[in-house]
C-alpha positions as a printed Julia matrix, in Angstrom:
89×3 Matrix{Float64}:
  -0.05   0.12   0.08
   1.67   3.37  -1.1
   2.06   6.1    1.28
   0.29   9.37   1.42
   1.84  12.28   0.54
   4.2   14.17   2.95
   2.13  17.22   3.21
  -0.98  15.27   4.52
   1.07  13.7    6.95
   2.74  15.17  10.31
   6.16  14.89   8.81
   5.35  17.17   6.15
   3.79  20.0    8.74
   5.51  22.71  10.64
   4.76  22.11  14.39
   4.37  25.8   14.89
   1.7   25.41  12.04
   1.9   25.38   8.37
   3.77  22.83   6.4
   7.26  22.82   6.43
   9.62  22.59   3.74
   9.48  18.86   2.89
   5.46  19.3    2.97
   5.61  21.99   0.36
   8.09  20.28  -1.89
   5.63  16.77  -1.23
   2.45  19.34  -2.35
   4.98  20.59  -5.3
   5.28  16.99  -6.87
   1.11  16.87  -7.19
   0.7   20.35  -8.88
   0.18  22.42  -6.33
   1.9   25.77  -5.63
   2.17  26.81  -2.09
   4.69  29.19  -0.59
   6.29  29.38   3.12
   4.11  31.87   5.59
   4.65  35.83   5.62
   5.53  37.34   8.51
   5.2   40.88   9.93
   8.49  41.43   9.36
   8.47  40.54   5.94
   5.94  41.76   5.23
   7.1   45.54   5.4
   9.88  44.92   3.11
   7.58  43.84   0.01
   4.07  44.88  -1.08
   3.07  42.15  -2.55
   4.08  39.97   0.36
   1.92  42.39   2.58
  -1.26  42.04   0.07
  -0.98  38.08   0.41
  -0.48  38.03   4.22
  -3.31  40.66   4.47
  -5.2   38.1    2.42
  -4.44  35.17   4.19
  -5.21  36.53   7.62
  -8.62  37.59   6.25
  -9.64  34.64   4.79
  -8.36  32.01   7.51
 -10.2   34.43  10.43
 -13.42  34.35   8.61
 -12.77  30.43   8.18
 -12.02  30.32  12.17
 -15.1   31.53  12.91
 -17.43  30.18  10.38
 -16.55  26.82   9.87
 -14.59  25.5   13.35
 -16.2   24.27  16.15
 -16.08  26.36  19.65
 -13.52  23.57  20.76
 -11.15  23.78  17.84
 -11.67  27.7   17.68
 -10.48  27.99  21.59
  -7.59  25.31  21.46
  -4.2   27.11  21.06
  -3.55  24.03  19.38
  -5.28  23.5   16.61
  -3.63  24.2   13.26
  -6.03  27.02  12.05
  -4.84  28.71  15.24
  -0.87  27.98  14.89
  -0.79  28.78  11.38
  -3.49  32.04  12.37
   0.37  32.86  15.03
   2.6   32.13  12.2
   1.13  34.53  10.06
   0.72  37.01  12.47
  -2.42  37.44  11.99
């Protein structure tokens, strides 16, 4: 039986949120175009990165409100909260 791609398993996920380099490389082999997260410091250097960060934060904050239960929304270790922290949302 074949293994699932790394981006779907824990070895491709960053413990702080999002995917690590191995996970992004695994997703790229399947045709995805994923880039690393943009922090506030990096967004200050590039308007394109700042726009990408604003867009991500707006989408994910809305998803957190509508698509997660109260337990996941309050859990600091949920994947959505980890990714929002990683992006400095």
